[in-house]
DRENZA-448627 format. One record per residue: residue number from 1; y, x, z of N, C-alpha, C in turn; residue in one letter. Coordinates in steps of 0.02 Angstrom, whole numbers. Atoms other than C-alpha are relative to their C-alpha. Layout:
// DRENZA-448627
+-----+--------+--------+--------+--------+--------+--------+--------+--------+--------+------+
| pos |     ny |     nx |     nz |    cay |    cax |    caz |     cy |     cx |     cz | code |
+-----+--------+--------+--------+--------+--------+--------+--------+--------+--------+------+
| NUM |      Y |      X |      Z |      Y |      X |      Z |      Y |      X |      Z |    A |
...
+-----+--------+--------+--------+--------+--------+--------+--------+--------+--------+------+
// end
This chain:
// DRENZA-448627
+-----+--------+--------+--------+--------+--------+--------+--------+--------+--------+------+
| pos |     ny |     nx |     nz |    cay |    cax |    caz |     cy |     cx |     cz | code |
+-----+--------+--------+--------+--------+--------+--------+--------+--------+--------+------+
|   1 |    -59 |     44 |      2 |      0 |      0 |     -2 |     61 |     42 |      3 |    M |
|   2 |    -61 |    -37 |      3 |    171 |     59 |    -43 |     43 |     -6 |     62 |    N |
|   3 |    -43 |      6 |    -59 |    287 |     99 |    103 |     61 |    -32 |    -18 |    R |
|   4 |    -66 |     35 |     12 |    443 |     -9 |    118 |     54 |     28 |     48 |    Q |
|   5 |    -60 |    -24 |    -42 |    615 |     40 |    176 |     48 |    -56 |      3 |    L |
|   6 |    -53 |     44 |     -7 |    755 |    -64 |    242 |     68 |     34 |     -7 |    K |
|   7 |    -70 |    -28 |     16 |    923 |    -19 |    163 |     49 |    -41 |     37 |    L |
|   8 |    -46 |     35 |    -41 |   1068 |    -66 |    282 |     65 |     12 |    -13 |    I |
|   9 |    -74 |     -6 |      3 |   1251 |    -99 |    267 |     27 |    -26 |     64 |    W |
|  10 |    -26 |     19 |    -65 |   1340 |   -105 |    434 |     67 |    -29 |     -3 |    D |
|  11 |    -66 |     31 |     -2 |   1489 |   -218 |    470 |     17 |    -13 |     71 |    F |
|  12 |    -21 |     10 |    -66 |   1587 |   -221 |    631 |     67 |    -30 |      5 |    K |
|  13 |    -62 |     26 |    -12 |   1730 |   -317 |    703 |     -4 |    -79 |      0 |    G |
|  14 |      0 |     74 |     -9 |   1780 |   -506 |    720 |    -22 |    -33 |    -64 |    P |
|  15 |     21 |     33 |     66 |   1740 |   -539 |    533 |    -66 |     25 |    -25 |    N |
|  16 |     64 |    -34 |     22 |   1577 |   -443 |    530 |    -50 |    -49 |    -28 |    A |
|  17 |     49 |     47 |     24 |   1467 |   -595 |    509 |     18 |    -25 |    -73 |    E |
|  18 |    -21 |     25 |     66 |   1567 |   -664 |    361 |     -6 |     55 |    -55 |    K |
|  19 |      2 |    -56 |     48 |   1577 |   -492 |    280 |    -74 |     16 |    -18 |    T |
|  20 |     73 |    -16 |     14 |   1390 |   -462 |    296 |    -29 |    -54 |    -48 |    A |
|  21 |     25 |     55 |     43 |   1355 |   -634 |    220 |     27 |      8 |    -70 |    E |
|  22 |    -32 |     -7 |     65 |   1474 |   -596 |     79 |    -34 |     58 |    -34 |    H |
|  23 |     29 |    -59 |     32 |   1394 |   -427 |     46 |    -73 |    -20 |    -20 |    H |
|  24 |     68 |     18 |     22 |   1223 |   -509 |     40 |      4 |    -39 |    -69 |    E |
|  25 |    -11 |     35 |     64 |   1294 |   -614 |   -111 |     -1 |     52 |    -55 |    I |
|  26 |     -1 |    -55 |     50 |   1325 |   -449 |   -200 |    -66 |     29 |     -4 |    H |
|  27 |     69 |    -27 |      7 |   1149 |   -385 |   -160 |    -42 |    -48 |    -43 |    L |
|  28 |     40 |     47 |     41 |   1076 |   -546 |   -236 |     23 |      1 |    -74 |    K |
|  29 |    -25 |     -8 |     70 |   1191 |   -528 |   -388 |    -32 |     63 |    -34 |    D |
|  30 |     32 |    -64 |     23 |   1122 |   -347 |   -410 |    -72 |    -16 |    -18 |    F |
|  31 |     69 |     19 |     12 |    944 |   -418 |   -401 |     -5 |    -40 |    -63 |    I |
|  32 |      2 |     42 |     57 |    986 |   -549 |   -528 |     12 |     37 |    -66 |    Q |
|  33 |    -18 |    -41 |     61 |   1059 |   -419 |   -651 |    -53 |     50 |    -11 |    M |
|  34 |     52 |    -50 |      6 |    914 |   -303 |   -617 |    -66 |    -26 |     26 |    N |
|  35 |     58 |     35 |    -27 |    757 |   -407 |   -603 |    -63 |     48 |     15 |    P |
|  36 |     55 |    -45 |    -19 |    645 |   -252 |   -590 |      4 |     19 |     76 |    E |
|  37 |     -9 |     -7 |    -75 |    716 |   -241 |   -411 |      5 |    -64 |     36 |    F |
|  38 |      2 |     65 |    -37 |    665 |   -409 |   -349 |    -22 |      4 |     71 |    D |
|  39 |     15 |    -12 |    -69 |    676 |   -380 |   -164 |     35 |    -47 |     44 |    Y |
|  40 |    -31 |     45 |    -53 |    713 |   -477 |     -5 |     61 |     29 |     25 |    K |
|  41 |    -61 |    -21 |    -34 |    886 |   -472 |     66 |     11 |    -48 |     60 |    T |
|  42 |    -13 |     40 |    -60 |    959 |   -541 |    227 |     59 |     24 |     36 |    G |
|  43 |    -54 |    -18 |    -44 |   1089 |   -534 |    362 |    -27 |     -7 |     72 |    V |
|  44 |     21 |      3 |    -71 |   1059 |   -498 |    547 |     53 |     13 |     48 |    E |
|  45 |    -51 |    -12 |    -56 |   1166 |   -504 |    705 |    -32 |     50 |     44 |    K |
|  46 |     20 |    -54 |    -48 |   1152 |   -346 |    807 |     40 |    -11 |     68 |    L |
|  47 |    -42 |     11 |    -57 |   1292 |   -391 |    929 |     55 |    -50 |    -21 |    A |
|  48 |    -46 |     51 |     17 |   1436 |   -514 |    940 |     45 |     20 |    -59 |    D |
|  49 |    -46 |    -24 |     52 |   1547 |   -406 |    827 |    -33 |     53 |    -41 |    F |
|  50 |     36 |    -45 |     38 |   1411 |   -311 |    735 |    -56 |    -38 |    -39 |    Q |
|  51 |     53 |     28 |     42 |   1309 |   -379 |    586 |    -18 |     48 |    -57 |    H |
|  52 |     21 |    -40 |     58 |   1213 |   -301 |    448 |    -23 |    -46 |    -59 |    I |
|  53 |     34 |     29 |     58 |   1162 |   -347 |    272 |    -54 |     51 |    -19 |    A |
|  54 |     54 |    -45 |     18 |   1001 |   -274 |    212 |    -37 |    -20 |    -61 |    F |
|  55 |     45 |     14 |     54 |    879 |   -258 |     72 |    -66 |     39 |     13 |    M |
|  56 |     68 |    -31 |     -8 |    691 |   -220 |     90 |    -24 |     22 |    -69 |    I |
|  57 |     15 |    -25 |     64 |    638 |   -105 |    -50 |    -63 |     45 |      6 |    V |
|  58 |     56 |    -47 |      3 |    483 |     -8 |   -103 |     26 |     71 |     -1 |    D |
|  59 |    -24 |    -74 |     -4 |    496 |    180 |    -67 |     11 |     31 |    -70 |    E |
|  60 |     -7 |    -28 |     70 |    475 |    219 |   -257 |     63 |    -17 |    -28 |    K |
|  61 |    -61 |     23 |     29 |    633 |    124 |   -296 |     61 |     18 |     47 |    D |
|  62 |    -55 |    -13 |    -46 |    738 |    184 |   -147 |     53 |     41 |    -29 |    M |
|  63 |    -55 |    -49 |     25 |    832 |    326 |   -233 |     43 |    -35 |    -54 |    K |
|  64 |    -36 |     35 |     53 |    881 |    220 |   -384 |     48 |    -50 |     28 |    A |
|  65 |    -40 |     48 |    -28 |    945 |     83 |   -276 |     51 |     29 |     43 |    I |
|  66 |    -48 |    -33 |    -45 |   1024 |    195 |   -147 |     60 |     30 |    -38 |    R |
|  67 |    -53 |    -36 |     38 |   1121 |    291 |   -281 |     48 |    -51 |    -27 |    D |
|  68 |    -39 |     52 |     34 |   1188 |    129 |   -357 |     36 |    -43 |     55 |    R |
|  69 |    -32 |     48 |    -49 |   1224 |     25 |   -201 |     29 |     32 |     67 |    L |
|  70 |    -31 |    -39 |    -58 |   1264 |    161 |    -71 |     -6 |    -34 |     69 |    K |
|  71 |      4 |     29 |    -66 |   1193 |     87 |     88 |     22 |     50 |     54 |    P |
|  72 |    -21 |    -44 |    -50 |   1257 |    154 |    253 |    -55 |     38 |     37 |    H |
|  73 |     56 |    -35 |    -33 |   1084 |    197 |    320 |    -60 |    -38 |    -26 |    R |
|  74 |     64 |     32 |     14 |    900 |    153 |    301 |    -50 |     20 |     52 |    G |
|  75 |     57 |    -15 |    -49 |    740 |    147 |    403 |    -63 |    -27 |    -34 |    Q |
|  76 |     62 |     24 |     25 |    558 |    121 |    373 |     -8 |    -72 |     26 |    V |
|  77 |      9 |     75 |    -15 |    519 |    -65 |    371 |    -72 |    -17 |     14 |    Y |
|  78 |     65 |     26 |    -18 |    371 |   -145 |    454 |      8 |    -71 |      0 |    T |
|  79 |     -6 |     70 |     11 |    334 |   -326 |    414 |     10 |    -42 |     66 |    S |
|  80 |     -3 |     32 |    -67 |    338 |   -369 |    601 |     72 |     -1 |     25 |    G |
|  81 |    -70 |     -5 |    -30 |    530 |   -341 |    618 |     31 |    -66 |    -10 |    E |
+-----+--------+--------+--------+--------+--------+--------+--------+--------+--------+------+
// end
């Protein structure tokens, strides 16, 4: 099985939730324009003023997506998260 990675964009401040939700729209647009990268996206609350937008990708595609979308960070993804 191919290892998956969670690419993460961090947003902080009073508008973090709305900004993360808006960023997810752009991630979905990217997927629509690049159907070879049909991956799951989402938004998570980490704290009251800290939210993230994310995309779960296969490790083989990570560099191509990372170089185009420039996530703030990434981590190994396990399906139990």
